[in-house]
LUMLOKOL-273899 format. One record per atom (N, C-alpha, C, CB): residue in one letter; x, y, z. Coordinates in steps of 0.1 Angstrom, whole numbers, padded with zeros to 4 digits, always signed. Atoms other than C-alpha are relative to their C-alpha. Glycine has a CB too. Layout:
LUMLOKOL-273899
AXYZ...
END
This chain:
LUMLOKOL-273899
M+0009-0012+0000M+0000+0000+0000M+0009+0012+0000M-0010+0000+0012S-0009-0012+0001S+0014+0034-0009S-0002+0009+0013S-0005+0008-0012R+0001-0009-0012R+0021+0060+0018R-0012+0010-0002R+0014+0008+0001K+0012-0009+0002K-0005+0083+0002K-0013-0007+0004K-0001+0004-0015T+0013+0007-0004T-0032+0057+0007T+0000-0002+0015T+0000-0014-0007R+0000+0002-0015R-0021+0050+0043R-0003+0014+0007R+0014-0004+0005I+0003-0013-0006I-0022+0088+0050I-0015+0003-0001I+0008+0011-0007E+0015-0002+0002E-0057+0090+0035E-0008-0008+0009E-0003-0003-0015E+0008+0008-0009E-0070+0061+0055E+0002+0004+0014E+0005-0015-0002T-0002-0004-0014T-0054+0073+0087T-0008+0012+0004T+0015+0002+0003L+0007-0012-0003L-0067+0108+0085L-0015-0001-0002L+0006+0011-0009G+0015+0003+0002G-0101+0096+0072G-0006-0005+0013G-0002-0009-0011A+0005+0006-0013A-0105+0075+0104A+0001+0010+0011A+0008-0013+0003E-0003-0009-0011E-0090+0101+0127E-0009+0013+0000E+0014+0005+0000L+0006-0013+0001L-0108+0132+0114L-0015+0000-0005L+0008+0009-0008S+0013+0000+0007S-0140+0121+0096S-0002+0012-0009S-0011-0002+0010P+0001-0012+0008P-0133+0148+0070P-0011+0001-0010P+0013+0002-0007T+0009-0002+0011T-0158+0163+0047T+0007+0002-0013T-0009+0013+0003H-0008-0001+0011H-0130+0169+0023H+0015-0003+0004H+0000+0015-0007L-0014+0004-0003L-0095+0153+0022L+0007-0001-0013L+0000-0013+0009Q-0009+0002+0011Q-0067+0157-0003Q+0013-0003+0005Q+0000+0012-0010V-0013+0003-0004V-0034+0141+0001V+0008+0000-0013V+0002-0014+0007I-0008-0002+0013I-0009+0153-0026I+0014-0003+0002I-0002+0015-0005D-0015+0004+0000D+0025+0137-0031D+0007+0010-0008D+0002-0015-0005E-0009-0011+0006E+0049+0166-0038E+0014-0004+0000E-0002+0013+0007S-0014+0004+0000S+0080+0145-0036S+0008+0003-0012S+0001-0015+0003D-0007-0002+0012D+0088+0150-0072D+0005+0015-0002D-0009-0003-0012R-0004-0014+0000R+0093+0187-0065R+0012+0002+0009R-0011+0009+0005H-0011+0000-0009H+0122+0179-0042H+0012-0009-0004H-0004-0003+0015A-0012+0007+0004A+0157+0165-0045A+0000-0014+0007A+0013+0007+0004V+0001+0013-0006V+0147+0129-0036V+0000-0010-0012V-0012-0002+0009E+0001+0011+0010E+0148+0096-0055E-0014-0001-0005E+0005-0013+0006P+0013+0002+0005P+0119+0089-0078P-0008-0010+0008P+0000-0005-0015G+0008+0009-0008G+0091+0072-0059G+0002+0001+0015G+0002-0014-0004A-0004-0001-0014A+0104+0084-0025A-0012+0001+0009A+0009+0012+0002E+0012-0003-0009E+0069+0094-0011E+0005+0006+0013E-0007-0014+0002S-0006-0006-0012S+0087+0117+0013S-0006+0014+0004S+0014+0001-0001H+0006-0014-0002H+0069+0151+0009H-0014+0000-0004H+0009+0010-0008F+0014+0000+0003F+0032+0155+0011F-0007+0013+0004F-0007-0011+0006K+0008-0011-0005K+0006+0183+0013K-0014-0007+0003K-0002+0011-0012V+0013+0005-0004V-0026+0175+0032V-0010+0012+0001V+0001-0007+0014V+0011-0009-0001V-0058+0195+0028V-0011-0008+0007V-0005+0007-0014A+0010+0008-0007A-0082+0183+0055A-0010+0010+0005A+0007-0007+0012V+0011-0008-0004V-0116+0198+0061V-0009-0008+0009V-0008+0006-0012S+0007+0009-0009S-0133+0185+0092S-0006+0009+0011S+0010-0010+0006P+0006-0006-0011P-0157+0196+0119P+0008-0003+0013P-0015-0006+0003A-0009+0003-0011A-0131+0180+0143A+0009+0012+0003A+0008-0012-0003F-0009-0011-0002F-0111+0212+0139F-0007+0012+0007F+0006+0005-0013A+0008-0011-0006A-0139+0235+0153A+0006+0002+0014A-0015-0004+0001N-0004-0004-0013N-0127+0254+0184N+0015-0004+0003N-0009-0005+0010L-0014+0003-0002L-0091+0243+0179L+0009+0011-0007L+0004-0014-0006A-0010-0009+0006A-0062+0267+0173A+0008-0007-0011A+0010+0006+0011L-0007+0006+0011L-0041+0262+0142L+0011-0010+0005L+0007+0011-0008L-0011+0009-0005L-0012+0247+0162L-0006-0013+0005L+0007+0007+0011A+0006+0012-0005A-0036+0222+0179A-0005-0009-0012A-0012+0004+0009R+0005+0008+0012R-0050+0212+0144R+0012-0007-0006R-0006+0009-0010H-0012+0006+0006H-0015+0206+0131H+0006-0011+0009H+0011+0010-0002R-0005+0011-0009R-0005+0186+0162R-0009-0012-0001R+0000+0005+0015R+0009+0012+0001R-0036+0164+0158R+0004-0008-0013R-0014+0005+0000V-0004+0007+0012V-0026+0156+0122V+0013-0006+0001V+0000+0011-0012N-0013+0006-0002N+0010+0151+0131N+0000-0012+0009N+0010+0010+0005A+0001+0011-0010A+0001+0128+0160A-0006-0012-0007A-0008+0004+0012A+0007+0011+0007A-0022+0107+0137A+0010-0006-0010A-0012+0006-0008L-0009+0005+0010L+0007+0103+0112L+0014-0003+0006L+0002+0010-0011A-0013+0003-0007A+0035+0096+0138A+0007-0012-0006A-0003-0002+0015S-0007+0012+0005S+0041+0061+0124S+0005+0003-0014S-0010-0011-0001E-0005-0004+0013E+0045+0076+0089E+0013+0008+0001E-0010+0008-0008F-0012-0007-0003F+0071+0100+0102F+0011-0009+0004F-0002+0012+0010A-0010+0009-0004A+0089+0072+0119A+0005-0009-0011A-0006-0009+0011A-0004+0009+0011A+0089+0052+0086A+0005+0008-0012A-0012-0007-0004G-0007-0007+0011G+0105+0080+0065G-0007+0012-0006G+0003-0009-0010L+0006-0012+0005L+0079+0107+0059L+0008+0012+0004L-0015+0001+0005H-0009-0011-0003H+0101+0138+0057H-0007+0013+0002H+0010+0001-0011A+0006-0014-0001A+0078+0168+0052A-0015-0001-0003A+0007+0009-0010L+0015+0000+0002L+0041+0175+0055L-0004+0014+0001L-0006-0009+0011S+0006-0013+0000S+0024+0207+0046S-0015-0003+0003S+0001+0007-0014I+0013+0002-0005I-0009+0209+0065I-0009+0012-0002I+0001-0005+0015H+0011-0010+0001H-0040+0229+0056H-0012-0006+0007H-0002+0004-0015A+0011+0006-0008A-0066+0221+0083A-0010+0010+0003A+0006-0006+0013W+0011-0010-0002W-0099+0239+0082W-0013-0007+0004W-0002+0008-0013T+0014+0004-0003T-0135+0236+0094T-0007+0001-0014T-0007+0008+0011P+0008-0001+0012P-0161+0232+0067P-0004+0015-0003P-0013-0008+0000E+0003-0014+0002E-0170+0269+0072E+0012+0008-0005E-0005+0006+0013E-0013-0007+0004E-0134+0281+0068E+0003-0004-0015E+0011-0004+0009W-0002+0005+0014W-0131+0259+0036W-0009+0007-0010W-0002-0015+0000A+0010-0007+0009A-0162+0275+0021A+0005+0015-0001A-0014-0001+0006Q-0004-0014+0000Q-0149+0310+0030Q+0013+0001-0009Q+0004+0005+0014K-0012+0000+0008K-0116+0301+0012K-0003-0003-0015K+0011-0009+0005G+0003+0004+0013G-0135+0292-0019G+0002-0014-0004G+0007+0009-0010A-0002+0014+0002A-0129+0255-0015A+0012-0002-0010A-0012-0007-0005T-0011+0002+0009T-0095+0258-0033T+0012-0004+0008T+0003+0014-0007V-0013+0005-0006V-0062+0241-0026V+0011+0010-0002V+0004-0014-0005P-0010-0010+0002P-0034+0266-0020P+0012-0006-0007P+0005+0005+0014E-0012+0004+0007E-0003+0264-0042E+0011-0002+0010E+0004+0010-0011S-0012+0002-0008S+0029+0251-0026S+0011+0008-0005S+0004-0015+0001P-0012-0008+0005P+0060+0273-0027P+0010-0010-0006P+0006+0008+0011P-0011+0008+0005P+0090+0260-0046P+0009-0005+0011P+0008+0007-0011C-0009+0006-0010C+0114+0237-0028C+0011+0010+0003C+0005-0013-0005R-0011-0009-0003R+0140+0258-0009R+0011-0008+0006R-0005+0010+0010G-0011+0009-0006G+0161+0228+0002G+0012-0003-0008G-0006-0012+0004G-0012+0003+0009G+0186+0230-0026G-0005-0003-0014G+0009-0011+0006S+0004+0003+0014S+0187+0221-0062S-0006-0014-0001S+0013+0000-0008K+0006+0013+0002K+0168+0192-0076K+0010-0011-0006K-0012+0001-0010V-0011+0009+0005V+0201+0176-0087V+0003-0010+0012V+0012+0007-0005L-0003+0010-0010L+0206+0143-0068L+0015-0001+0001L-0006-0013-0004P-0014+0001-0002P+0240+0137-0053P+0008-0007-0010P+0003-0006+0014Q-0008+0008+0010Q+0251+0111-0078Q+0001+0008-0014Q-0006-0013-0002E+0000-0008+0012E+0244+0137-0106E+0008+0012+0001E-0014+0003-0004T-0008-0013-0002T+0265+0165-0091T+0014-0002-0005T+0000+0003+0016E-0014+0000+0004E+0298+0173-0107E+0008+0007+0010E+0001+0007-0014I-0009-0006-0010I+0327+0181-0085I+0010+0008-0008I+0008-0011+0008A-0010-0009+0007A+0347+0211-0096A+0014-0003+0004A-0004+0015+0003R-0014+0003-0004R+0384+0205-0098R+0008+0012-0005R+0005-0012-0007
END
């Protein structure tokens, strides 16, 4: 089972979301193909009502603790109530470009002499 599917199943069970998108953004980073290491989660759930942003993120991170332990490197979290989602126009925010260095993998790097 792919990491994306496991994330979807885990957050589906934990949050009972009205909208859930799990987007694998690993190909935008300097990782091996198929790494499944960088994801964006858009989770819309009544479970987020009356929770501060930090508490929402902690809840998502806690639910995915086993994925982080198994190699999940980065997670962009957008956690909203259904009302907030509607106010935002039900659109998924664009992710910024990777700032972690070039997309050249180490074995492709030339050493200047």
